[in-house]
C-alpha positions in Angstrom: 84.8 0.4 -56.2 85.3 -2.4 -58.8 87.6 -5.2 -57.8 91.0 -5.5 -59.4 91.2 -7.6 -62.6 94.2 -9.3 -64.1 94.1 -9.8 -67.9 96.4 -12.5 -69.2 97.2 -12.6 -72.9 99.4 -15.5 -74.2 100.9 -14.8 -77.6 103.2 -16.3 -80.2 104.5 -14.3 -83.2 101.2 -12.5 -83.9 102.1 -8.9 -83.0 99.6 -7.3 -85.2 96.6 -9.0 -83.6 98.2 -8.7 -80.2 98.0 -4.9 -80.6 94.3 -5.1 -81.2 93.9 -7.3 -78.1 95.8 -4.9 -75.9 94.0 -1.8 -77.2 90.7 -3.4 -76.4 91.8 -3.9 -72.8 93.0 -0.3 -72.6 89.6 0.9 -73.8 87.6 -0.8 -71.1 84.9 1.2 -69.3 86.6 0.4 -65.9 89.5 2.5 -64.7 93.0 1.4 -65.9 94.0 1.5 -62.3 91.8 -1.6 -61.7 93.2 -3.6 -64.5 96.7 -5.2 -64.8 97.8 -6.8 -68.1 100.2 -9.6 -68.6 101.5 -10.5 -72.0 103.1 -14.0 -71.9 105.1 -14.5 -75.0 106.2 -18.0 -76.1 108.5 -16.5 -78.8 111.4 -15.3 -76.6 111.2 -11.5 -76.7 109.3 -11.1 -79.9 106.4 -9.0 -78.5 108.2 -7.2 -75.7 108.1 -3.7 -77.4 104.4 -4.0 -78.0 103.6 -5.1 -74.5 105.7 -2.3 -73.1 104.0 0.3 -75.4 100.7 -0.6 -73.8 102.0 -0.7 -70.2 101.6 -4.4 -69.8 103.8 -6.7 -67.7 105.9 -8.7 -70.2 106.8 -12.3 -69.5 108.8 -14.5 -71.9 109.4 -18.0 -70.5 112.1 -20.1 -72.2 111.6 -22.7 -73.5 108.1 -22.0 -74.8 105.7 -23.8 -72.3 102.7 -23.7 -74.8 99.5 -21.7 -74.4 98.5 -23.5 -71.2 101.9 -22.9 -69.6 101.8 -19.3 -70.6 98.3 -18.9 -69.0 99.6 -20.5 -65.8 102.6 -18.2 -65.6 100.2 -15.3 -65.8 98.1 -16.7 -63.0 101.2 -17.2 -60.9 102.2 -13.5 -61.3 98.7 -12.0 -61.1 97.2 -10.4 -58.0 93.7 -9.5 -59.2 90.6 -10.8 -57.5 89.5 -12.0 -61.0 91.4 -13.4 -64.0 90.3 -12.7 -67.5 92.1 -14.7 -70.2 92.3 -13.2 -73.7 93.7 -14.9 -76.7 95.9 -12.7 -78.9 93.5 -13.0 -81.8 90.5 -11.8 -79.8 89.4 -8.4 -78.5 87.2 -7.4 -75.6 84.2 -5.2 -76.0 84.4 -2.0 -74.1 82.0 -2.9 -71.3 83.0 -6.6 -71.0 85.0 -6.5 -67.8 82.7 -4.1 -66.1 79.6 -6.2 -66.9 81.2 -9.5 -65.9 82.6 -8.2 -62.6 79.2 -6.7 -61.7 77.6 -10.1 -62.4 80.2 -12.0 -60.4 79.8 -9.6 -57.4 76.0 -9.6 -57.5 75.6 -13.4 -57.8 78.7 -14.8 -56.2 79.4 -16.8 -59.3 83.0 -17.9 -59.7 82.9 -17.9 -63.5 81.0 -15.4 -65.7 81.1 -15.6 -69.4 79.3 -14.0 -72.4 78.7 -14.1 -76.1 81.4 -14.0 -78.8 81.3 -12.5 -82.2 83.1 -14.1 -85.1 84.8 -12.1 -87.9 81.9 -12.7 -90.3 79.6 -10.9 -87.8 77.9 -14.0 -86.5 77.3 -14.0 -82.8 77.3 -17.1 -80.7 75.1 -16.5 -77.7 75.2 -18.3 -74.3 73.0 -21.3 -73.9 70.5 -20.5 -71.1 71.1 -24.1 -69.7 74.8 -23.5 -69.3 74.9 -21.8 -66.0 75.1 -22.7 -62.3 75.9 -26.4 -62.3 77.4 -27.0 -65.7 79.4 -30.2 -65.2 77.3 -32.4 -67.5 77.7 -29.8 -70.3 81.4 -29.4 -69.6 81.9 -33.2 -69.8 79.9 -33.3 -73.1 82.1 -30.6 -74.6 79.0 -28.3 -75.0 80.2 -25.1 -73.2 80.5 -22.8 -76.2 80.8 -19.8 -76.1 82.3 -20.3 -72.6 85.9 -20.2 -73.8 88.9 -18.5 -72.2 88.4 -15.1 -74.0 84.8 -14.8 -72.8 85.4 -16.0 -69.2 86.0 -13.9 -66.1 87.2 -16.4 -63.4 87.7 -15.9 -59.7 91.4 -16.1 -58.9 90.6 -18.3 -55.8 88.8 -20.8 -58.1 91.8 -21.1 -60.3 93.9 -21.9 -57.3 91.7 -24.9 -56.6 92.3 -26.6 -60.0 95.5 -28.4 -61.2 98.1 -26.3 -62.9 97.1 -25.7 -66.5 100.1 -27.2 -68.1 99.3 -30.5 -66.4 95.8 -30.7 -67.9 95.0 -32.9 -71.0 93.5 -30.0 -73.0 93.6 -26.2 -72.8 89.9 -25.1 -72.7 87.8 -28.2 -72.1 89.7 -29.5 -69.2 89.7 -26.1 -67.4 86.0 -26.0 -67.6 85.6 -29.6 -66.4 87.8 -28.8 -63.4 86.0 -25.6 -62.5 82.6 -27.1 -63.1 83.1 -29.6 -60.4 82.7 -26.9 -57.7 82.2 -23.5 -59.3 78.9 -21.7 -60.1 78.7 -20.3 -63.6 76.7 -17.3 -64.8 76.5 -15.5 -68.1 75.8 -12.0 -69.3 73.6 -11.5 -72.3 76.0 -9.4 -74.4 79.0 -9.8 -76.6 82.1 -9.7 -74.4 84.7 -10.8 -77.0 85.3 -10.6 -80.7 87.5 -12.8 -82.9 89.8 -10.8 -85.1 90.1 -11.6 -88.8 93.0 -13.7 -89.9 94.7 -17.0 -89.2 93.1 -19.3 -86.6 94.7 -20.0 -83.2 97.7 -22.2 -82.6 96.9 -25.9 -82.9 95.1 -27.7 -85.8 92.0 -29.9 -85.7 94.0 -33.1 -85.4 95.8 -31.8 -82.3 92.5 -30.8 -80.8 91.1 -34.3 -81.5 94.0 -35.9 -79.8 93.6 -33.6 -76.8 89.9 -34.3 -76.5 90.6 -38.1 -76.6 93.1 -37.6 -73.8 90.5 -35.6 -71.9 87.9 -38.4 -72.1 90.5 -40.8 -70.9 91.7 -38.5 -68.0 88.2 -38.0 -66.7 86.9 -41.6 -67.2 85.7 -41.8 -63.6 83.5 -38.7 -64.0 82.2 -40.0 -67.3 81.1 -43.2 -65.6 78.9 -41.0 -63.5 77.6 -39.2 -66.6 77.2 -41.7 -69.4 75.1 -39.5 -71.6 77.8 -36.8 -71.5 80.4 -39.5 -72.4 78.3 -40.4 -75.5 78.0 -36.8 -76.6 81.6 -36.0 -76.0 82.7 -39.1 -78.0 80.4 -38.2 -80.8 81.6 -34.6 -80.9 85.2 -35.8 -81.0 84.5 -38.2 -83.9 82.8 -35.4 -85.8 85.8 -33.2 -85.3 88.1 -36.1 -86.4 86.0 -36.4 -89.6 86.4 -32.6 -90.2 90.1 -32.9 -89.9 90.1 -35.7 -92.5 88.1 -33.6 -94.9 90.5 -30.7 -94.5 93.2 -32.9 -96.0 91.2 -35.1 -98.4 88.2 -34.5 -100.7 87.0 -38.0 -100.0 88.1 -40.2 -97.0 87.1 -43.6 -95.9 88.3 -42.7 -92.4 86.0 -39.6 -92.3 83.1 -41.9 -93.2 84.0 -44.2 -90.3 84.3 -41.3 -87.9 80.9 -40.0 -89.0 79.3 -43.4 -88.5 80.9 -43.7 -85.1 79.5 -40.3 -84.1 76.0 -41.3 -85.2 76.2 -44.5 -83.2 77.6 -42.7 -80.1 74.9 -40.0 -80.0 72.2 -40.4 -82.7 70.7 -37.0 -83.8 69.9 -35.1 -86.9 73.4 -33.6 -86.9 75.3 -36.8 -86.4 73.2 -39.0 -88.7 73.1 -36.4 -91.4 76.9 -36.0 -91.2 77.4 -39.7 -91.5 75.3 -39.9 -94.6 76.9 -36.8 -96.1 80.4 -38.1 -95.5 79.8 -40.8 -98.2 79.8 -38.0 -100.7 83.1 -36.5 -99.6 83.9 -32.9 -98.8 81.3 -31.5 -101.2 78.6 -33.6 -99.6 79.7 -32.5 -96.2 79.7 -28.9 -97.2 76.1 -29.1 -98.6 74.8 -30.9 -95.5 76.4 -28.2 -93.3 74.7 -25.4 -95.2 71.3 -27.1 -95.1 71.6 -27.9 -91.4 72.7 -24.4 -90.5 70.0 -22.7 -92.7 67.0 -24.8 -92.0 67.5 -26.4 -88.6 69.5 -24.1 -86.4 68.4 -20.6 -85.3 70.5 -17.6 -86.0 72.3 -17.5 -82.7 73.5 -21.2 -83.1 74.1 -21.1 -86.8 77.0 -23.5 -87.6 77.5 -24.3 -83.9 77.5 -28.1 -84.2 80.2 -28.1 -86.8 
């Protein structure tokens, strides 16, 4: 008999996509008796009727604790052996939970993740190197597609890490904490799909700030993993440049971030980005297309950006 699973869905005023997320949980190949669902709503009662229509336990903390606080509240209430987070703009494939639980039970892994499919149909597959001991990759911010919506996590493992609302970033810090003791495995199949529509809560500038806080918070670990520090810093600078180009066609600050990324971790991607940044957003876009088409394979297309 399959172990009990708790699915935790934080949400904030996106009822239409929330319905899709909930329906995907209801359509799992495992019995509904083995799956409990928590909808944790930061919008004070906004999604209650939808959660109740799907038989989910509804929680609406006031004031809004943010996505990390909502996830933690779900953890506090859950009684499953495994926790599966699901963002309200994602859906699970029908066999996701069954496949991941089977992998966890067979291998003893405390974290099992899989591929994710974007709205344009592109599939981001797991990197074969990101399994078992993944601390260097977690510190380097190179865990994709190992993100909350693709992760099945042992409830016992989640009890061993700090409360989520105390961490410097939502996704990256959780992986860094878990990677210090947990064994990771992946399944070679799509387990989650991103629904079309507006991206998740929090813009690129906020993500950049959270990543910088993460690097500062784990400075002792980074001293033990200097290469991971260089790659994490480079990735953060690339994202900072991206945020600048979202607001400006040409940006001296974006050029500076690109040059810093190339200096932190020299590669085709970082060096090419630094050069392209001199030509503003159009140069960046052209370089991105060339890099994705001619350098990356199909499963990693666009990944670095």
